[in-house]
C-alpha positions in Angstrom: 176.8 -18.7 -63.5 178.3 -16.2 -61.1 182.0 -16.6 -60.3 183.4 -17.2 -56.8 180.0 -17.7 -55.1 180.6 -18.8 -51.5 177.8 -19.5 -49.0 178.7 -19.0 -45.3 176.5 -20.2 -42.4 176.7 -19.9 -38.6 174.7 -22.5 -36.6 175.4 -23.3 -33.0 177.0 -26.7 -32.6 174.6 -27.7 -29.8 171.4 -26.6 -28.2 168.9 -27.8 -25.5 165.7 -29.5 -26.7 163.1 -26.9 -27.6 165.7 -24.1 -27.6 165.3 -21.3 -30.2 168.7 -20.7 -31.9 169.8 -17.8 -34.2 171.1 -18.8 -37.6 173.1 -16.4 -39.7 173.8 -16.8 -43.4 175.7 -14.8 -46.0 176.4 -15.7 -49.6 179.2 -14.0 -51.5 177.5 -13.2 -54.8 177.8 -10.2 -57.2 174.0 -9.9 -57.8 174.2 -8.6 -61.4 171.1 -6.8 -62.5 171.5 -7.3 -66.2 171.7 -3.6 -66.8 175.4 -2.9 -66.4 178.0 -3.2 -69.2 181.5 -4.5 -69.1 184.6 -2.6 -70.4 183.8 -3.8 -73.9 180.3 -2.4 -73.9 178.6 -5.8 -73.6 175.7 -6.3 -71.2 176.6 -8.3 -68.2 174.0 -11.1 -67.9 171.5 -10.9 -65.1 172.4 -13.2 -62.1 170.5 -12.6 -58.9 169.8 -14.9 -56.0 166.0 -15.0 -56.1 165.1 -17.5 -53.4 166.6 -18.8 -50.2 165.3 -21.9 -48.2 166.4 -23.6 -45.0 165.2 -27.1 -44.0 165.8 -28.9 -40.8 165.7 -32.7 -41.0 163.7 -32.5 -44.2 161.1 -30.0 -42.8 161.0 -26.4 -44.1 162.0 -23.7 -41.6 162.1 -20.7 -43.9 161.4 -19.9 -47.6 162.3 -16.4 -48.7 161.7 -14.8 -52.1 164.4 -12.2 -52.8 163.7 -9.3 -55.1 166.1 -7.7 -57.6 166.8 -4.7 -55.4 168.6 -6.9 -52.8 172.2 -6.0 -52.2 175.4 -7.8 -53.2 176.3 -10.6 -50.8 172.8 -11.1 -49.2 172.8 -11.6 -45.5 169.9 -13.4 -43.8 169.4 -14.0 -40.1 166.6 -15.9 -38.5 165.6 -18.0 -35.5 164.7 -21.7 -35.5 163.4 -24.0 -32.8 165.4 -27.2 -32.4 163.7 -30.2 -30.9 166.1 -33.0 -31.9 169.6 -33.6 -33.2 169.8 -33.1 -36.9 171.0 -31.1 -39.9 170.1 -27.8 -41.4 170.2 -27.6 -45.2 170.5 -24.2 -46.8 169.8 -23.5 -50.5 170.2 -20.4 -52.6 168.6 -20.3 -56.1 170.1 -18.1 -58.8 168.2 -16.6 -61.8 170.6 -18.3 -64.1 169.6 -21.7 -62.8 172.5 -22.2 -60.5 171.8 -23.7 -57.0 174.2 -23.2 -54.1 173.9 -25.4 -51.0 175.4 -25.8 -47.6 174.6 -28.0 -44.6 175.3 -27.7 -40.9 174.7 -30.2 -38.1 173.4 -29.4 -34.6 173.5 -31.6 -31.5 170.6 -31.5 -29.0 171.6 -32.4 -25.5 
């Protein structure tokens, strides 16, 4: 499991019904390739975020497969149409089996 992994998400607190909002996500993650060695010469185990999903009120908004060449601390920005008040659920999946989650509410006026 990667150390000090921290997901960060920006979602507007409110929107008009049917409005398209921009969502920004970043996860602090070292993205170890499994090819580097530590100071003792031991291989650092592979630990890469390989998938990101976002659901709104239980319905999938985006599902992204990330490849090993992605940089440290992957940043993903996308748009989503909001028709009702609800909650976005963000999930990052790591090669080592770890799952990192965050949720953000949005109010539709």
